[in-house]
FILUMDO-931436 format. One record per residue: residue number from 1; residue in one letter; x, y, z of N, C-alpha, C in turn. Coordinates in pm, whole numbers. Layout:
BEGIN
NODE  resi  resn     nxx     nyy     nzz    caxx    cayy    cazz     cxx     cyy     czz
NODE   NUM     A       X       Y       Z       X       Y       Z       X       Y       Z
...
This chain:
BEGIN
NODE  resi  resn     nxx     nyy     nzz    caxx    cayy    cazz     cxx     cyy     czz
NODE     1     M    -984     653    -555    -933     699    -406    -842     615    -353
NODE     2     L    -730     666    -297    -619     592    -230    -678     545     -83
NODE     3     N    -700     398     -80    -751     340      42    -631     291     153
NODE     4     K    -537     259      90    -415     198     176    -283     217     114
NODE     5     I    -180     223     205     -35     240     155      28     117     242
NODE     6     I      81      37     178     140     -76     249     295     -78     209
NODE     7     L     407     -67     299     535     -65     291     592    -206     349
NODE     8     L     656    -272     242     727    -411     290     885    -402     274
NODE     9     N     952    -416     384    1095    -392     387    1139    -273     310
NODE    10     S    1067    -149     325    1083     -26     241    1120      82     352
NODE    11     A    1229     156     332    1277     258     426    1316     186     570
NODE    12     K    1255     260     666    1263     219     804    1171      99     860
NODE    13     Y    1059      55     753     959     -18     780     983    -157     742
NODE    14     Q     973    -263     829     958    -396     797     822    -419     720
NODE    15     K     728    -380     792     590    -383     750     511    -266     805
NODE    16     A     453    -188     715     347     -78     771     232     -62     651
NODE    17     V     141     -55     744      -4     -70     681     -70      60     728
NODE    18     I    -107     129     632    -154     267     669    -299     274     585
NODE    19     T    -414     255     658    -548     284     596    -592     413     594
NODE    20     L    -638     445     472    -697     577     435    -847     594     417
NODE    21     D    -924     516     506   -1059     498     485   -1137     633     543
NODE    22     V   -1065     729     610   -1150     825     661   -1132     955     600
NODE    23     D   -1197    1087     628   -1175    1182     566   -1050    1246     563
NODE    24     S   -1002    1240     680    -872    1306     710    -781    1214     814
NODE    25     I    -641    1208     792    -566    1146     875    -470    1252     949
NODE    26     Q    -400    1204    1061    -299    1275    1120    -178    1166    1155
NODE    27     I     -64    1234    1116      46    1141    1149     142    1219    1249
NODE    28     V     119    1129    1338     205    1185    1482     304    1100    1540
NODE    29     G     415    1132    1589     524    1056    1635     638    1132    1659
NODE    30     G     734    1052    1745     858    1128    1791     945    1148    1662
NODE    31     N    1053    1201    1693    1158    1226    1589    1213    1118    1530
NODE    32     N    1226    1104    1412    1298     989    1326    1229     861    1335
NODE    33     V    1102     857    1338    1022     753    1343     975     697    1211
NODE    34     G     979     789    1113     921     762     982     795     837     926
NODE    35     K     776     957     986     659    1019     938     684    1085     815
NODE    36     T     795    1148     787     822    1216     647     846    1103     546
NODE    37     T     895     995     577     875     870     493     748     829     437
NODE    38     L     665     820     522     522     795     473     470     898     391
NODE    39     I     500    1023     406     431    1138     332     529    1125     181
NODE    40     N     650    1096     193     718    1092      67     696     978     -10
NODE    41     V     652     862      18     610     770     -43     508     818    -138
NODE    42     L     436     898    -119     322     951    -214     364    1011    -349
NODE    43     N     510    1052    -338     546    1103    -458     561     977    -561
NODE    44     F     609     862    -511     615     748    -629     489     716    -694
NODE    45     L     378     738    -623     261     720    -686     214     825    -775
NODE    46     Y     217     947    -721     154    1076    -783     238    1134    -881
NODE    47     M     359    1097    -850     484    1165    -965     560    1054   -1018
NODE    48     P     527     964   -1100     593     836   -1124     745     907   -1218
NODE    49     N     718    1025   -1262     866    1069   -1346     953    1114   -1231
NODE    50     K    1069    1081   -1252    1169    1112   -1148    1200    1241   -1160
NODE    51     R    1193    1324   -1256    1209    1450   -1253    1149    1555   -1166
NODE    52     D    1025    1490   -1138     920    1571   -1056     941    1522    -904
NODE    53     W    1011    1452    -862    1037    1419    -746    1090    1529    -647
NODE    54     N    1049    1534    -514    1101    1630    -442    1145    1589    -324
NODE    55     F    1256    1494    -326    1324    1439    -201    1432    1502    -161
NODE    56     S    1467    1506     -48    1588    1578      -5    1731    1524     -39
NODE    57     H    1715    1388    -119    1821    1343    -152    1825    1296    -298
NODE    58     D    1959    1285    -356    1941    1254    -514    1864    1145    -537
NODE    59     T    1821    1119    -663    1738     992    -703    1780     872    -680
NODE    60     Q    1918     839    -693    1980     697    -680    1963     658    -537
NODE    61     E    2024     769    -451    2023     758    -305    1870     722    -252
NODE    62     T    1777     801    -290    1655     772    -272    1607     655    -284
NODE    63     L    1604     583    -404    1573     457    -442    1650     359    -355
NODE    64     R    1760     365    -331    1844     274    -252    1781     291     -86
NODE    65     Y    1737     411     -53    1665     420      77    1545     329      83
NODE    66     Y    1436     355     -21    1307     287     -10    1310     145     -54
NODE    67     F    1428     123    -148    1428     -13    -205    1573     -61    -195
NODE    68     K    1609    -108     -77    1744    -150     -65    1779    -272    -135
NODE    69     N    1702    -377    -149    1723    -505    -211    1635    -542    -308
NODE    70     L    1682    -579    -429    1575    -610    -520    1487    -726    -481
NODE    71     D    1370    -738    -519    1284    -841    -505    1266    -857    -337
NODE    72     K    1289    -787    -249    1262    -786    -113    1194    -654     -71
NODE    73     N    1197    -557    -124    1161    -419     -86    1033    -396    -168
NODE    74     Y     893    -347    -120     795    -326    -199     720    -217    -155
NODE    75     I     649    -152    -213     532     -44    -205     418     -78    -260
NODE    76     I     325     -94    -196     170    -129    -260      77      -5    -216
NODE    77     F      11      30    -326    -105     106    -283    -227      51    -335
NODE    78     E    -329      57    -240    -452      -6    -271    -543     111    -320
NODE    79     I    -611     117    -434    -709     205    -489    -818     152    -525
NODE    80     F    -931     233    -511   -1066     197    -545   -1126     337    -660
NODE    81     K   -1091     301    -768   -1158     411    -871   -1187     335   -1007
NODE    82     D   -1304     343   -1024   -1351     251   -1140   -1325     111   -1102
NODE    83     G   -1340      66    -990   -1315     -82    -956   -1190     -70    -862
NODE    84     Y   -1170    -202    -811   -1070    -197    -712    -942    -264    -780
NODE    85     F    -821    -200    -743    -688    -263    -791    -595    -202    -707
NODE    86     C    -470    -269    -707    -338    -224    -645    -232    -204    -739
NODE    87     V    -138     -99    -706     -12     -70    -779      92    -115    -682
NODE    88     L     150    -202    -752     289    -251    -662     409    -191    -730
NODE    89     M     500    -144    -632     622     -87    -710     740    -166    -633
NODE    90     R     836    -172    -729     985    -233    -669    1075    -167    -766
NODE    91     R    1211    -190    -712    1336    -115    -791    1378    -235    -900
NODE    92     S    1399    -216   -1015    1454    -298   -1108    1624    -312   -1116
NODE    93     E    1660    -410   -1162    1798    -396   -1161    1863    -301   -1225
NODE    94     S    1802    -207   -1309    1873     -91   -1373    1834      18   -1259
NODE    95     S    1806      -2   -1137    1772     116   -1043    1661     194   -1105
NODE    96     K    1572     159   -1183    1431     220   -1207    1345     159   -1111
NODE    97     L    1217     223   -1118    1107     178   -1051    1022      91   -1157
NODE    98     D     984     -20   -1099     877    -100   -1173     746     -73   -1127
NODE    99     Y     634     -34   -1191     510     -45   -1152     439    -159   -1221
NODE   100     Y     359    -227   -1141     248    -330   -1150     126    -297   -1108
NODE   101     K      20    -320   -1213    -116    -308   -1160    -178    -430   -1155
NODE   102     I    -226    -457   -1023    -306    -584    -988    -447    -560    -980
NODE   103     D    -515    -635   -1061    -669    -626   -1054    -713    -713    -942
Protein backbone atom coordinates (compact mmCIF):
# COMPACT_ATOMS: atom_id res chain seq x y z
CA UNK A 1 0.00 0.00 0.00
CA UNK A 2 1.32 3.42 -0.96
CA UNK A 3 1.54 5.45 2.26
CA UNK A 4 3.36 8.61 1.28
CA UNK A 5 4.68 10.53 -1.73
CA UNK A 6 7.57 12.93 -1.18
CA UNK A 7 8.85 15.34 -3.83
CA UNK A 8 12.17 17.09 -3.19
CA UNK A 9 13.04 19.89 -5.63
CA UNK A 10 10.83 18.21 -8.19
CA UNK A 11 8.54 20.02 -10.63
CA UNK A 12 7.12 23.07 -8.82
CA UNK A 13 7.84 21.75 -5.33
CA UNK A 14 10.85 22.40 -3.12
CA UNK A 15 9.37 19.91 -0.69
CA UNK A 16 5.99 18.23 -0.79
CA UNK A 17 4.89 15.43 1.50
CA UNK A 18 1.56 13.80 0.68
CA UNK A 19 0.36 11.28 3.25
CA UNK A 20 -2.07 8.67 1.97
CA UNK A 21 -3.11 7.05 5.24
CA UNK A 22 -6.85 7.36 4.68
CA UNK A 23 -9.33 5.53 2.47
CA UNK A 24 -9.64 8.41 0.01
CA UNK A 25 -8.08 11.81 -0.61
CA UNK A 26 -9.11 14.99 -2.39
CA UNK A 27 -6.69 17.27 -4.17
CA UNK A 28 -8.06 20.80 -4.24
CA UNK A 29 -6.40 24.08 -5.16
CA UNK A 30 -6.29 26.99 -7.53
CA UNK A 31 -5.09 26.86 -11.10
CA UNK A 32 -1.42 26.12 -11.75
CA UNK A 33 -0.48 25.12 -8.18
CA UNK A 34 0.55 21.50 -8.88
CA UNK A 35 -2.52 19.27 -8.55
CA UNK A 36 -1.91 17.53 -11.88
CA UNK A 37 1.79 17.26 -11.09
CA UNK A 38 1.01 15.19 -8.00
CA UNK A 39 -1.30 12.91 -9.93
CA UNK A 40 1.17 12.50 -12.78
CA UNK A 41 3.95 11.50 -10.39
CA UNK A 42 2.13 8.20 -9.91
CA UNK A 43 3.06 7.33 -13.52
CA UNK A 44 6.69 7.00 -12.42
CA UNK A 45 5.83 4.39 -9.79
CA UNK A 46 3.09 2.40 -11.47
CA UNK A 47 4.39 2.59 -15.05
CA UNK A 48 8.20 2.46 -14.94
CA UNK A 49 8.34 1.75 -18.70
CA UNK A 50 8.49 5.12 -20.50
CA UNK A 51 6.39 3.81 -23.39
CA UNK A 52 3.44 3.52 -21.01
CA UNK A 53 3.63 7.08 -19.69
CA UNK A 54 0.72 9.37 -20.39
CA UNK A 55 2.13 12.88 -20.02
CA UNK A 56 1.15 15.88 -22.11
CA UNK A 57 4.81 16.44 -23.14
CA UNK A 58 7.44 14.16 -24.64
CA UNK A 59 9.55 11.92 -22.40
CA UNK A 60 12.69 14.07 -22.25
CA UNK A 61 10.77 17.27 -21.54
CA UNK A 62 8.82 15.48 -18.81
CA UNK A 63 12.02 14.20 -17.17
CA UNK A 64 13.56 17.70 -17.26
CA UNK A 65 10.43 19.11 -15.61
CA UNK A 66 10.36 16.66 -12.72
CA UNK A 67 14.14 16.22 -12.42
CA UNK A 68 15.82 19.48 -13.46
CA UNK A 69 19.21 18.88 -11.81
CA UNK A 70 21.03 15.61 -11.30
CA UNK A 71 21.45 14.68 -7.63
CA UNK A 72 19.16 17.52 -6.47
CA UNK A 73 15.70 16.32 -7.53
CA UNK A 74 14.07 13.27 -6.01
CA UNK A 75 10.72 11.56 -5.73
CA UNK A 76 10.24 9.10 -2.88
CA UNK A 77 7.38 6.66 -2.45
CA UNK A 78 6.84 5.16 1.00
CA UNK A 79 5.25 1.72 0.69
CA UNK A 80 4.02 -0.87 3.14
CA UNK A 81 3.66 -4.25 1.43
CA UNK A 82 5.19 -7.37 2.96
CA UNK A 83 7.12 -4.97 5.18
CA UNK A 84 8.06 -1.33 4.98
CA UNK A 85 10.28 0.11 2.23
CA UNK A 86 10.75 3.21 0.10
CA UNK A 87 11.41 3.68 -3.59
CA UNK A 88 13.67 6.62 -4.38
CA UNK A 89 13.80 7.94 -7.93
CA UNK A 90 16.23 10.31 -9.60
CA UNK A 91 17.30 11.12 -13.14
CA UNK A 92 20.61 9.60 -14.25
CA UNK A 93 23.25 11.29 -16.38
CA UNK A 94 21.87 9.45 -19.40
CA UNK A 95 18.41 11.01 -18.79
CA UNK A 96 16.90 7.78 -17.59
CA UNK A 97 15.19 7.23 -14.29
CA UNK A 98 17.10 5.38 -11.60
CA UNK A 99 14.99 3.50 -9.05
CA UNK A 100 16.40 2.58 -5.65
CA UNK A 101 14.69 0.38 -3.09
CA UNK A 102 15.43 1.40 0.49
CA UNK A 103 14.50 -1.07 3.22
